[in-house]
N, C-alpha and C positions, 0 to 999 in steps of 0.2 A: 801071856794072852788071857789067862783066866782072871788075873787081877784087874786088867784093863776092862774086861767085860763086866766084872762084878762092880767095879767103881762106877761105870756108866749106868748100870741098872739100879744101884743103890741111890745114886744122885737123882736119877729120874723119879724113883719111888718117893724119896723124901720130899722133893720139891712138889711133886704132884699131890702128896698127902697134905702138905701145908697149904698149898693154894686152893685145893678143893675144899678143905676145912674153912678157909677164909671165904670161899664162895658161899658155902652153906650158912656161915655166920653172918655175912654181909653181902648178899647177892647184888647189891647196887655197886659194889666196888669192883668186882671182877666176874666175868662170865665163866661158865664151866668150860667152854671151848678154849678160852684164853688161858685158863688155869692149866689145862692139859697140854696145850701147845708150849707154854713156858716151861713145863716140866721136861719136855723133849729138847728144848733149846738149852736147858741147863746142862744136860748130859753132853752136848756138843761143845759147850764152853767151859766144862769142868777143868780146873787147873791140873789135876792129875793126868787126865787124858792128853792135854797139851804137853805136859812135861815128858810123857812117854814118847810122844812123837819127836820131840826135840832130842831126846837121848838116842833115838834110833838113827 
């Protein structure tokens, strides 16, 4: 359980950091709201989380 939660949080954080940095570097490419939303979607579609569900 701990590993699954940690993977989801780390995935969200890394994607959020990268996309928010992209927003500040090039605001015409992606909005801040879109960057944060994509970070949360990345956690839901992370391969590790999907693999844990399949194994269960």
